[in-house]
C-alpha positions as CSV (number, residue, x, y, z in Angstrom):
1,M,-0.3,0.2,0.0
2,K,1.4,3.8,-0.5
3,P,1.9,5.8,2.4
4,A,-1.3,8.1,1.9
5,V,-3.4,5.1,1.5
6,L,-2.2,3.1,4.5
7,G,-2.3,6.4,6.9
8,D,-5.4,7.1,6.0
9,W,-6.6,3.2,6.4
10,L,-4.9,3.2,10.1
11,D,-7.2,6.4,10.8
12,T,-10.1,3.9,10.2
13,D,-12.2,2.2,13.0
14,A,-12.1,-1.0,11.0
15,S,-8.5,-0.4,11.3
16,R,-8.2,0.0,14.9
17,E,-10.6,-3.1,15.7
18,A,-8.6,-5.3,13.3
19,G,-6.4,-7.6,14.7
20,Q,-5.4,-9.4,18.4
21,H,-5.6,-6.9,21.1
22,D,-3.6,-7.4,24.4
23,G,-5.9,-6.1,27.1
24,G,-8.1,-3.7,24.6
25,G,-5.0,-1.5,23.4
26,E,-3.9,-0.9,20.3
27,S,-3.8,-4.2,18.0
28,T,-0.2,-5.8,17.1
29,G,-1.2,-5.1,13.2
30,H,-2.3,-1.8,13.8
31,A,1.1,-1.0,15.4
32,S,3.1,-2.3,13.0
33,G,1.5,-0.9,10.6
34,R,2.6,2.6,12.1
35,H,6.0,1.3,12.2
36,I,5.5,0.6,8.5
37,L,4.0,3.9,7.7
38,A,7.5,5.2,9.5
39,I,9.3,3.4,7.2
40,L,8.0,4.3,4.2
41,R,8.1,7.9,4.8
42,S,12.1,7.7,5.6
43,K,14.8,7.6,3.2
44,K,16.5,4.7,2.7
45,G,19.8,6.0,4.6
46,D,17.9,6.8,7.5
47,L,16.3,3.3,7.8
48,S,17.8,1.4,11.1
49,D,18.7,-2.6,11.5
50,D,15.3,-2.2,13.9
51,D,13.3,-1.0,10.5
52,Y,14.7,-3.8,8.5
53,Q,14.2,-6.7,10.9
54,H,10.3,-5.4,11.4
55,M,10.2,-5.5,7.3
56,R,11.2,-8.9,7.5
57,K,8.8,-9.8,10.2
58,V,5.7,-8.0,8.0
59,V,7.3,-9.9,4.8
60,G,6.8,-13.3,7.1
61,Y,3.1,-12.0,8.3
62,I,2.0,-11.5,4.9
63,R,2.7,-14.8,3.5
64,R,1.5,-17.2,6.4
65,H,-1.5,-15.1,6.7
66,L,-2.1,-14.7,2.5
67,A,-2.2,-18.6,2.8
68,Q,-4.9,-18.4,5.7
69,R,-7.2,-16.9,2.6
70,P,-10.9,-17.6,3.8
71,S,-13.5,-18.7,0.9
72,G,-16.1,-16.4,-0.4
73,D,-16.1,-12.5,-0.4
74,V,-12.8,-11.3,1.4
75,R,-13.8,-7.5,1.0
76,D,-14.9,-6.3,4.3
77,S,-13.4,-9.4,6.4
78,R,-11.4,-9.2,9.1
79,W,-8.5,-11.3,7.4
80,R,-8.2,-8.4,4.4
81,H,-8.2,-5.9,6.8
82,S,-5.5,-7.7,9.4
83,L,-3.4,-7.5,6.2
84,M,-4.3,-4.1,5.4
85,N,-2.7,-3.0,9.0
86,W,0.4,-4.6,7.9
87,G,0.5,-2.6,4.3
88,H,-0.9,-5.0,2.0
89,D,-4.4,-5.1,0.7
90,P,-4.7,-8.4,-1.0
91,L,-7.2,-6.8,-3.6
92,G,-5.6,-4.0,-4.4
């Protein structure tokens, strides 16, 4: 997802509701999306080892999650919303 699209998505209620929440706070995916957005808005030379490690984690998550695609229409599914929090829209 492009930074502007991801940023707009992260501002929605659907984004905040998707994913696993630890004790009612921000979901893991939503926090990841904010980190991804910061990475996308950074210059390559400004990226840290932590940023690269996070992006490896993102790629692994997306691969695993895509393999779990549910049947039927996924346009408004928690599955798609979770992936979008991680910066990937499976329909886009």
